[in-house]
N, C-alpha and C positions, 0 to 999 in steps of 0.2 A: 538437478533441475526441479524447481518448485512445481511446475505444471505436469510433471511426468504422469501423475495418476489420472490426469484428464485425457491423456493420449489414447487410452483404450476406449474412449467414448466415441459414438458416431459423430461425424462432423457437425450435423445439425445440433445435436445436444451440446457439443463443445462451444459452438458459436453462440448458442442461447445462454450458456453459462457466462461467457465473456460479456455479452450484452447486458445480462442481469447485473453482473458485478459493476460494469461501467455505470449503469443507472443508480445503483446503490452508492457508489463513490460520488457521482455527481450530486445526488440529493442529500446524503447523510455523511459524506466523507470529507477528508482534507488531504490535499497533496501538498507536501512541503518540499521546496527546492530552494535552498538558500545557503549562503556562506556566512559564517559568523566567527567572531573572535573567541578563543578559548585559551585556558592555561591550566588545564587539568593534569597534564603530563609533567611529572617531576623532573624528567630529563631535559625539559625545555623551560628555562626560567622566564622567558618572555612570552607575551601573547602570540598566538599563531592562528591562522585561518583553518577552519574546519568546514566540511560540507554536511548539511543535514538534508538527506534525500530519503523521503519516506511517504507512504500513503497509509491512511488510517480511516477506519469506519467505526463510529461510536453510536450505540443505541441501547435502548432498554429491552429489546427483544432478543433474548439469548439464541434462540434457534437460527435466526438470520446470521448472527455473527459466527456461530458455530459452523454454519454452512460454508462461510467464507474460509474459515480455517481448514475445514475438511477438504474442500475443493482446491484451494490455492496455497496451502501450507500455512505455517505459523501456528499460533495458539490464541486462545481467548484470555484476555486480561480482564479482571474485575476492578471496577472503580466504585467502592462504596461511597454513598453520599448520605449525609445525616438525615435530612427530612425528605428525601426524594427516592424514587426507585433506583435500584442498582443499575449501573451502567456497564456495558460490556464493550470491549475494544478489540479490534483486530488490526494489526499493524504489520507492514512489510517495509523493509528498509534496503537501501543501496541496490545491490545486484538483484535481489528478490523483487524489489519494486520495479526495476528495469524490466525484468522478465514479464511481469504482469502488465506494465505500461505498454510494452510491445504488443501484447495480445488484445488489450481493451481500447487502445487509442482510436481505432476506427469507429467504435460505438459511443465514445464519450462526446458530450456536448460542452458542458460548462467547465470541465477540468481538462479539456483537450490541450490547451496551451501548456499547462504545468506538466502533463504527462509527456508532451513533446520535448520540454526542457530536460526531463530526465533522460529520455532517449538520446537527445543531442549531446548531453553531458558525457555519456559513455562512448558515443560515436562508433568508431571502428573497433573499439575494445569490447563491444558487446558479443 
């Protein structure tokens, strides 16, 4: 479970972390829920449908991205850019994204529909 390290926190602190993450995701993040054609697998000669289910926050302030990784799992990815500041990325996909979506959907505003799509996708399998 990705959020297991949060379970030792007092409930107020935990809900504040979820609310803060929801705000970060609403303002600086991206929630992707889509199906696309792929043909990367060698055992399948024809195109086939794949799901891309993920959430990502990208910014130039590393401590904020590191906080996301420390609290909710995952790691910080660097994206060097030639003439701009370094970008830092935090990403969670599939079941990890589901777990976080379940926790932050009550606090989300702009990404609430996409988070709900992730939750609905897994339905009873969650």
